[in-house]
N, C-alpha and C positions, 0 to 999 in steps of 0.2 A: 734450368733443368736439374731435377734431382738425381741422385745416384741411382735410385731404382729405375727411373725412366731411361737413363743412359744405359744401364745394364740390360734392360728389356730390349731396347733398340739395337744394341750390339748383338745380343743373343739371336734376335730375329734375323738380322742381316747375315749372320754366320750360317744359320739353318737354311736360308733360302738357297745357299750354294751347296748344301748337303741334304738332298731330298730324303736320303735314308734316315737321317736324324729326325726330320720332321715326321716321317711315317712312323717311326718308333715312339717319339715323344708325344705327338698329338693324336695318333690313331691307335697306339698300343700294338702295332704290328711288329713282328720279329722277322729276321732274315728267313727267306723261304716262303713268306706270305706275300712277297712282292719281288719284282725284278726291275732293274733299271738298265735299259738298253744303252748302247754306245751313243746314240743320238739324243739321249736324255729322256726318251719316252718311258713312262712308268706303266708296267703291267701289274695289276693287283689280283690276288687269288683269294681274298677274304672280303666279306661284307663290311664296308667301312663308311662311316659318315665323315665327310670332310668338314673341317672347322674353318673359322674365319681366317686362320693363318695361311690357308691355301689359296686365298683370293686377295688380289690387290688391284686397285683402280678399275674395278668392275669385271676383272677376268681372272681365270685360274692362273697361278704362277708356274704350273707344270703342265706338260702334255701327257695325257693318259692314253694308252693304246687299248689293250683288251682288259676288261674288268670282269673277272670271274667272281661275281658277287653283286649284290644290289648296290647301285651307285646313287648316293645321296649328296647333292650339292645345293641343298635348299638354304634359304636365308643367308646367303653370302654376299648379297649386293651385286650379283653378276648382271652385267648388261649384255654379255655375249656368252655363247657356249663354246667359244674357242678354247681348245685344250681338253674338252670332254672326251671320254673314251669313244673309239670308233665302234666297238662291239661291247655290249653288256650282256653277260650271261650270269645266271645265278639261280638260287632257289625259286625266287618269284619273278626273275627277269625284270626287275624294277629299276627304272631311271627316274629319279625324282629331283627336279630343279625348281620346284614351286617357290613362291614368295621371294622372287628375285625381281630385277628391273630389266628384263630382257627386251631388246629392241628388235631381235630377229631370232630365228631358230638355226641360223648358220652355225655349223660346228656341232650340231647335235649328233648323237650316234647314228651310224648307218644301219646298225642292227641292234634291236632291243626287243625283248619279249612283249607281251600284251599290256604290261603295266608301266606306262610312261606318264608321268605327271609333270605338266609344264605350267 
């Protein structure tokens, strides 16, 4: 294993335990654009596209609660929607999880506007 791959592996493992670092590094969010509740649920207040770093083994690595913005989790290799937000509100009320390998819709938002793409 090369130094670069060891460094990348270490960095990723540290960030998984610090969701605020991942939101800042991979989504460009700043404090105030998200909140992390005591139970670890993340509420987001900005439109954000999740990157591959937010998914592992076919599911999201964090639990999202309310998402005040359009939620994009497409092309992450998801097999489940476990961890997706319960409520999606935003400019277009869009929930987009297309181009994944979903086996069911369990875990999909309970409330989303008219623009849901599965």
